[in-house]
Residue frames relative to the residue before (quaternion, step in Angstrom):
aa qw qx qy qz dx dy dz
M 1.0000 0.0000 0.0000 0.0000 0.00 0.00 0.00
F 0.2140 -0.7801 0.5798 0.0970 3.52 -0.93 1.04
R 0.1384 -0.7984 0.5846 0.0404 3.52 -0.95 0.90
V 0.1595 -0.7513 0.6310 0.1097 3.52 -1.13 0.79
L 0.0986 -0.8208 0.5627 0.0013 3.55 -0.74 1.07
K 0.0676 0.7485 -0.6580 0.0475 3.53 -0.91 0.99
V 0.1008 0.8082 -0.5697 0.1099 3.61 -0.66 1.02
L 0.1597 -0.7386 0.6444 0.1172 3.56 -1.14 0.69
F 0.2516 -0.7586 0.5897 0.1162 3.55 -0.72 1.18
V 0.2590 -0.7837 0.5608 0.0651 3.49 -0.99 1.06
T 0.1408 -0.8028 0.5770 0.0529 3.53 -0.88 1.06
S 0.5436 0.6198 -0.4198 0.3798 3.62 1.24 -0.10
L 0.7327 -0.3737 0.3260 0.4661 3.53 -1.42 0.02
I 0.3698 -0.7541 0.4998 0.2118 3.58 -0.78 1.00
L 0.0223 0.7216 -0.6917 0.0194 3.48 -1.05 1.01
I 0.3012 -0.7623 0.5341 0.2069 3.58 -0.62 0.97
M 0.2946 -0.7057 0.5765 0.2879 3.42 -0.38 0.19
G 0.4507 0.1007 0.5400 0.7036 6.75 -4.24 -12.25
V 0.3825 -0.0565 0.9222 -0.0036 8.68 -8.44 -9.97
S 0.6238 -0.5942 0.3593 0.3588 3.41 -0.78 0.28
S 0.5768 -0.5747 0.4383 0.3807 3.59 -1.29 0.30
L 0.7388 -0.4316 0.2863 0.4312 3.54 -1.30 0.23
D 0.5384 -0.5972 0.4964 0.3271 3.51 -1.15 0.82
P 0.4798 -0.6907 0.4413 0.3130 3.66 -0.76 0.90
T 0.6462 0.5121 -0.3502 0.4444 3.64 1.15 -0.29
V 0.6518 0.5231 -0.2979 0.4612 3.59 1.32 -0.03
V 0.0579 -0.7669 0.6360 0.0635 3.51 -1.07 0.69
A 0.4532 -0.6951 0.4991 0.2498 3.52 -1.14 0.75
A 0.0335 0.7894 -0.6117 0.0393 3.58 -1.06 0.75
D 0.8272 0.2704 -0.1629 0.4648 3.49 -1.39 0.11
V 0.1363 0.8051 -0.5587 0.1451 3.61 0.73 1.02
K 0.0491 0.7846 -0.6157 0.0547 3.55 -0.80 1.01
G 0.0333 0.7779 -0.6274 0.0020 3.54 -1.19 0.52
S 0.0835 0.7957 -0.5966 0.0637 3.58 -1.03 0.76
S 0.2332 0.7285 -0.6218 0.1679 3.57 -0.99 0.87
L 0.7295 -0.4085 0.2901 0.4655 3.56 -1.19 -0.12
D 0.7519 0.3094 -0.1844 0.5522 3.52 1.13 -0.65
K 0.4985 -0.6980 0.4182 0.2991 3.67 1.12 0.52
V 0.2749 0.7599 -0.5461 0.2209 3.64 0.87 0.79
T 0.1337 -0.7633 0.6253 0.0921 3.58 -1.04 0.82
S 0.6593 -0.5032 0.3789 0.4105 3.51 -1.33 0.31
H 0.5744 -0.5244 0.4840 0.4010 3.56 -1.33 0.36
S 0.6212 -0.5100 0.4390 0.4015 3.50 -1.36 0.24
E 0.6829 -0.4692 0.3710 0.4194 3.54 -1.31 0.31
E 0.6716 0.5036 -0.3129 0.4443 3.58 0.89 -0.86
V 0.6614 0.4965 -0.3143 0.4661 3.61 0.86 -0.89
T 0.6408 0.5173 -0.3337 0.4586 3.64 0.97 -0.89
A 0.6357 0.5310 -0.3273 0.4549 3.63 0.93 -0.88
R 0.6691 0.5035 -0.2974 0.4586 3.58 0.90 -0.96
L 0.6316 0.5320 -0.3244 0.4614 3.63 0.99 -0.80
I 0.6552 0.5051 -0.3053 0.4716 3.49 0.98 -0.87
E 0.6244 0.5488 -0.3270 0.4494 3.60 1.01 -0.85
I 0.6799 0.4621 -0.2927 0.4883 3.58 0.94 -0.92
D 0.6253 0.5527 -0.3375 0.4356 3.62 0.93 -0.79
E 0.7014 0.4527 -0.2617 0.4843 3.58 1.00 -0.80
K 0.6144 0.5929 -0.3507 0.3847 3.59 1.11 -0.51
Y 0.8015 0.3059 -0.1045 0.5032 3.57 1.06 -0.87
E 0.3372 -0.6900 0.6041 0.2127 3.49 -1.24 0.68
V 0.6272 -0.5178 0.4001 0.4223 3.55 -1.21 0.39
G 0.7585 0.3281 -0.2828 0.4868 3.61 -0.86 1.05
E 0.6109 0.5414 -0.3605 0.4513 3.57 1.25 -0.18
V 0.4748 -0.6706 0.5184 0.2370 3.53 -1.21 0.78
L 0.4067 -0.7150 0.5219 0.2258 3.56 -0.94 0.88
S 0.5357 -0.5794 0.4966 0.3616 3.55 -1.18 0.49
K 0.6168 -0.5657 0.3626 0.4100 3.62 -1.07 0.44
E 0.6192 0.5329 -0.3372 0.4678 3.62 1.13 -0.64
D 0.6894 0.4454 -0.2991 0.4868 3.62 0.90 -0.79
E 0.5873 0.5631 -0.3613 0.4555 3.59 1.09 -0.64
K 0.6762 0.5095 -0.3046 0.4362 3.53 0.83 -0.97
F 0.6578 0.5106 -0.2982 0.4665 3.56 1.06 -0.88
V 0.6555 0.5200 -0.3162 0.4472 3.55 0.86 -0.92
K 0.6821 0.4992 -0.2918 0.4475 3.58 0.89 -0.93
A 0.6720 0.4997 -0.2770 0.4711 3.55 1.19 -0.67
H 0.8253 0.2695 -0.1012 0.4858 3.60 1.01 -0.62
T 0.6469 0.4472 -0.3546 0.5057 3.56 1.16 0.56
S 0.6166 -0.5430 0.4110 0.3949 3.59 -1.29 0.34
Q 0.2757 -0.7855 0.5393 0.1268 3.56 -0.89 0.94
V 0.2009 -0.7323 0.6397 0.1187 3.53 -1.22 0.68
A 0.4448 -0.7392 0.4519 0.2272 3.55 -0.66 1.21
Q 0.5482 -0.5906 0.4753 0.3532 3.58 -1.10 0.54
G 0.5745 -0.5991 0.4292 0.3561 3.56 -1.10 0.67
I 0.4350 -0.6943 0.5177 0.2463 3.54 -1.16 0.66
Q 0.3675 -0.7376 0.5162 0.2335 3.58 -0.72 1.00
G 0.0582 -0.8051 0.5902 0.0081 3.54 -0.92 0.98
E 0.8167 -0.2001 0.1559 0.5183 3.57 -1.14 -0.65
K 0.8453 0.1679 -0.1351 0.4888 3.53 -1.17 0.71
N 0.5481 -0.6426 0.3744 0.3827 3.59 1.20 0.61
L 0.3858 0.6859 -0.5223 0.3285 3.59 0.99 0.67
F 0.2797 -0.7508 0.5723 0.1750 3.57 -1.20 0.48
R 0.1455 -0.7721 0.6078 0.1151 3.54 -0.98 0.77
P 0.6056 -0.5990 0.3913 0.3483 3.59 -1.02 0.71
A 0.0071 0.7859 -0.6183 0.0116 3.54 -1.08 0.76
A 0.0155 0.8391 -0.5421 0.0416 3.58 0.66 1.09
I 0.2687 -0.7629 0.5581 0.1854 3.60 -0.93 0.70
F 0.7536 0.2297 -0.2047 0.5809 3.57 1.23 0.13
S 0.2721 0.7039 -0.6338 0.1699 3.48 -1.07 1.02
G 0.5202 0.6302 -0.4151 0.3999 3.47 -0.19 1.28
T 0.5573 -0.6146 0.4674 0.3054 3.57 -1.28 -0.28
K 0.1049 -0.7733 0.6239 0.0412 3.51 -1.09 0.82
N 0.1949 -0.7772 0.5914 0.0906 3.55 -1.08 0.87
L 0.0109 0.8084 -0.5816 0.0898 3.60 -0.68 1.13
S 0.0613 0.7777 -0.6256 -0.0038 3.56 -1.29 0.46
R 0.0203 0.7702 -0.6369 0.0265 3.52 -1.24 0.52
V 0.2804 -0.7283 0.6036 0.1631 3.50 -1.29 0.66
G 0.1713 -0.7599 0.6173 0.1102 3.58 -0.92 0.83
T 0.0241 -0.8171 0.5754 -0.0261 3.66 -0.91 0.77
T 0.5029 -0.5939 0.5247 0.3451 3.53 -1.23 0.50
R 0.6330 -0.5785 0.3490 0.3781 3.56 -1.12 0.56
D 0.6626 0.4620 -0.3172 0.4969 3.61 1.16 -0.49
G 0.4753 -0.7067 0.4171 0.3171 3.64 1.24 -0.10
K 0.4248 0.7302 -0.4518 0.2867 3.59 1.27 0.14
Y 0.8023 0.1534 -0.0739 0.5721 3.61 1.01 -0.76
Q 0.0138 0.7943 -0.6070 0.0216 3.55 -1.05 0.81
I 0.0554 -0.7625 0.6439 0.0317 3.59 -1.22 0.60
R 0.2268 -0.7694 0.5860 0.1151 3.50 -1.14 0.84
V 0.1609 -0.7435 0.6360 0.1297 3.55 -1.21 0.66
G 0.0404 -0.7676 0.6392 0.0238 3.57 -0.91 0.81
A 0.0040 -0.8217 0.5681 -0.0456 3.58 -0.82 0.98
R 0.1124 -0.7310 0.6713 0.0474 3.52 -1.13 0.88
L 0.0025 -0.8463 0.5250 -0.0900 3.55 -0.14 1.37
S 0.0441 -0.8198 0.5706 -0.0206 3.54 -0.80 1.06
S 0.0003 -0.8032 0.5953 -0.0225 3.55 -1.12 0.73
N 0.1283 -0.7560 0.6377 0.0730 3.64 -1.05 0.71
Q 0.0303 -0.8341 0.5505 -0.0189 3.62 -0.29 1.20
W 0.3540 0.7683 -0.4825 0.2270 3.64 1.14 0.37
N 0.7958 0.2636 -0.1302 0.5294 3.63 0.88 -0.79
P 0.3207 -0.7752 0.4996 0.2158 3.64 -0.38 1.07
L 0.6613 0.4909 -0.3311 0.4605 3.60 1.10 -0.32
K 0.7816 0.1349 -0.0901 0.6023 3.59 1.29 -0.16
I 0.0642 0.7929 -0.5949 0.1148 3.51 0.45 1.30
K 0.1392 -0.8112 0.5670 0.0311 3.55 -0.86 1.07
Y 0.0994 0.7850 -0.6114 -0.0089 3.53 -1.18 0.51
S 0.0112 -0.8060 0.5914 0.0215 3.63 -1.11 0.39
G 0.0868 -0.8100 0.5792 0.0310 3.52 -1.17 0.34
N 0.1448 -0.7103 0.6789 0.1169 3.45 -1.34 0.63
V 0.0100 0.8125 -0.5792 0.0657 3.56 -0.54 1.25
A 0.0213 -0.8130 0.5818 0.0081 3.57 -0.71 0.93
G 0.1278 -0.7844 0.6050 0.0476 3.52 -1.08 0.79
A 0.0859 0.8029 -0.5821 0.0956 3.61 -0.77 0.93
T 0.4852 -0.6429 0.5115 0.2994 3.51 -1.12 0.70
V 0.2781 -0.7436 0.5903 0.1459 3.55 -1.10 0.87
K 0.8072 0.0125 0.0492 0.5881 3.51 0.98 -0.90
G 0.7383 0.2868 -0.2567 0.5539 3.59 -0.74 1.03
R 0.3579 -0.7080 0.5641 0.2291 3.53 -1.31 0.30
A 0.2508 -0.8059 0.5253 0.1080 3.60 -0.66 1.14
N 0.4650 -0.6485 0.5176 0.3087 3.55 -1.15 0.58
K 0.7958 0.0300 0.0228 0.6043 3.58 1.13 -0.63
V 0.0950 -0.7647 0.6350 0.0542 3.57 -1.11 0.80
A 0.0373 -0.8097 0.5853 -0.0216 3.58 -0.79 1.08
V 0.0722 -0.7812 0.6173 0.0586 3.56 -1.16 0.56
S 0.0531 -0.8015 0.5956 0.0061 3.54 -1.20 0.59
M 0.1287 -0.7677 0.6226 0.0804 3.54 -1.26 0.46
T 0.0375 -0.7967 0.6029 0.0185 3.57 -0.75 0.95
H 0.1174 -0.7584 0.6389 0.0530 3.54 -0.97 1.03
T 0.0124 -0.7992 0.6000 -0.0349 3.61 -0.74 1.09
A 0.0882 -0.7987 0.5929 0.0528 3.57 -0.96 0.87
Y 0.1796 -0.7686 0.6108 0.0631 3.53 -1.10 0.84
G 0.1873 0.7881 -0.5738 0.1202 3.57 -1.12 0.58
V 0.7590 -0.3739 0.2962 0.4431 3.48 -1.34 -0.39
L 0.1541 -0.7742 0.6126 0.0401 3.52 -1.17 0.79
G 0.8401 0.2085 -0.1268 0.4845 3.56 -1.17 0.45
D 0.8348 -0.1316 0.1484 0.5136 3.56 -0.74 -1.15
R 0.5649 -0.6234 0.3437 0.4172 3.57 1.30 0.36
S 0.5799 0.5793 -0.3875 0.4217 3.59 1.19 0.26
S 0.6954 0.4143 -0.2735 0.5195 3.58 1.26 -0.10
F 0.2988 -0.7507 0.5778 0.1152 3.49 -1.19 0.77
G 0.2214 0.8079 -0.5183 0.1718 3.67 -0.65 0.97
K 0.6636 -0.4726 0.3861 0.4327 3.54 -1.31 -0.10
V 0.1046 -0.8128 0.5717 0.0395 3.64 -0.78 1.03
Y 0.8176 0.0310 -0.0281 0.5743 3.59 1.17 -0.21
E 0.0819 0.7828 -0.6143 0.0562 3.53 -1.05 0.73
R 0.1533 0.7734 -0.6127 0.0554 3.59 -0.94 0.72
N 0.2058 -0.7755 0.5919 0.0767 3.52 -1.12 0.89
H 0.1080 -0.7796 0.6161 0.0297 3.59 -0.89 0.93
H 0.1838 0.8110 -0.5473 0.0943 3.66 -0.80 0.77
T 0.0324 -0.7750 0.6310 0.0120 3.47 -1.37 0.44
S 0.0889 -0.8152 0.5705 0.0446 3.60 -1.17 0.27
T 0.1858 -0.7737 0.5937 0.1200 3.56 -1.26 0.27
T 0.1978 -0.7499 0.6161 0.1377 3.59 -1.15 0.56
S 0.6667 0.5340 -0.2597 0.4504 3.60 1.29 -0.18
A 0.7755 0.2232 -0.1333 0.5754 3.63 1.26 -0.06
Q 0.4696 -0.6743 0.4871 0.2960 3.53 -1.31 0.26
R 0.7229 0.3052 -0.2434 0.5701 3.54 1.33 0.39
V 0.0135 -0.7822 0.6228 -0.0081 3.55 -1.06 0.74
E 0.1556 -0.8006 0.5771 0.0417 3.55 -1.05 0.81
L 0.1333 -0.7724 0.6182 0.0587 3.61 -1.07 0.79
N 0.0324 -0.7572 0.6521 -0.0196 3.51 -0.98 1.02
D 0.3077 0.7559 -0.5229 0.2461 3.60 -0.39 1.13
G 0.0636 0.7877 -0.6112 0.0443 3.56 -1.35 0.09
A 0.1662 -0.7904 0.5820 0.0939 3.60 -1.23 -0.01
T 0.3037 -0.6982 0.6168 0.1995 3.52 -1.38 0.15
Y 0.1057 0.8033 -0.5817 0.0716 3.63 -0.90 0.78
S 0.3701 -0.7106 0.5582 0.2156 3.57 -1.40 0.19
A 0.2851 0.7534 -0.5559 0.2050 3.58 -0.78 0.91
V 0.4586 -0.6105 0.5591 0.3231 3.55 -1.33 0.32
V 0.0164 -0.8552 0.5133 -0.0700 3.62 0.02 1.32
T 0.0734 -0.7750 0.6241 0.0665 3.56 -0.90 0.88
N 0.7926 0.0731 -0.0422 0.6039 3.71 1.09 -0.49
F 0.0419 0.7917 -0.6095 0.0004 3.53 -1.15 0.54
S 0.1986 -0.7808 0.5873 0.0771 3.55 -1.30 0.52
F 0.1752 -0.7079 0.6644 0.1636 3.48 -1.40 0.34
I 0.0160 -0.7496 0.6603 0.0440 3.52 -1.17 0.69
A 0.0788 -0.7916 0.6060 0.0011 3.60 -0.78 1.07
R 0.0097 -0.8279 0.5592 -0.0418 3.58 -0.85 0.89
A 0.1236 -0.7213 0.6763 0.0841 3.56 -1.24 0.68
R 0.0462 -0.7786 0.6257 0.0082 3.55 -1.00 0.86
G 0.1276 -0.7866 0.5990 0.0783 3.52 -0.93 0.92
Y 0.2297 -0.7715 0.5823 0.1138 3.56 -0.89 1.00
F 0.0843 -0.8366 0.5410 -0.0164 3.60 -0.23 1.29
P 0.7074 -0.4762 0.2973 0.4294 3.55 -1.23 0.23
N 0.8109 0.2731 -0.2302 0.4635 3.56 -1.31 0.53
G 0.6511 -0.5662 0.2878 0.4155 3.53 1.21 0.71
V 0.4398 0.6941 -0.4688 0.3240 3.61 1.11 0.23
Q 0.0497 -0.7752 0.6297 0.0090 3.60 -0.90 1.01
V 0.1176 -0.7816 0.6115 0.0376 3.50 -1.12 0.90
V 0.1379 -0.8127 0.5651 0.0330 3.56 -0.77 0.99
A 0.0274 -0.7334 0.6775 0.0491 3.54 -1.25 0.67
E 0.0394 -0.8054 0.5900 -0.0400 3.57 -0.79 1.08
V 0.0561 -0.7447 0.6627 0.0563 3.55 -1.26 0.62
S 0.0311 0.7943 -0.6066 0.0087 3.55 -1.20 0.52
Y 0.0598 0.7548 -0.6518 -0.0441 3.48 -1.44 0.22
């Protein structure tokens, strides 16, 4: 398994605050989501836009106002720390838990299908030790693939510099694949430090079928 790690370490005062786009021959279907708070995946269009923004910026770069607005509207938010005695701040995360998502991707003729299932967890309470993990499985539903691959990307956005700028503060991609089975599973995660206001997960399964046909299923929040 190959891992790509990009991280921005933060030394300033801590305030805590959801690859390429879908193949044009693929349409999403059978969208399902279940968790304690009944969260479902973003739409195909929102997921594609989050991926586009994710690929546009490196860690430490400031987002454009347009991209900042979109990210803040479509990613999980972490509340700013609450000021208490002696001007200290205590964490006040509005998200810490697990979400379960799945989606089936299919070719337009319905000949090939692949499913992605993801159980994604994050704990944003401590900015010095933010944790996340994921279990992502990809499996063929229809047709026999020559290769099945899955990936999980966790991206965090937050304050940069003098706290007046908004940008990417962390990004890591985890992925694995198989050529000997019709199902593959990824279990991975990481811990990092950053001033985070928003974060996202994107999980993907891709099936490589005969005659160069590729089918993608993606979920995000």
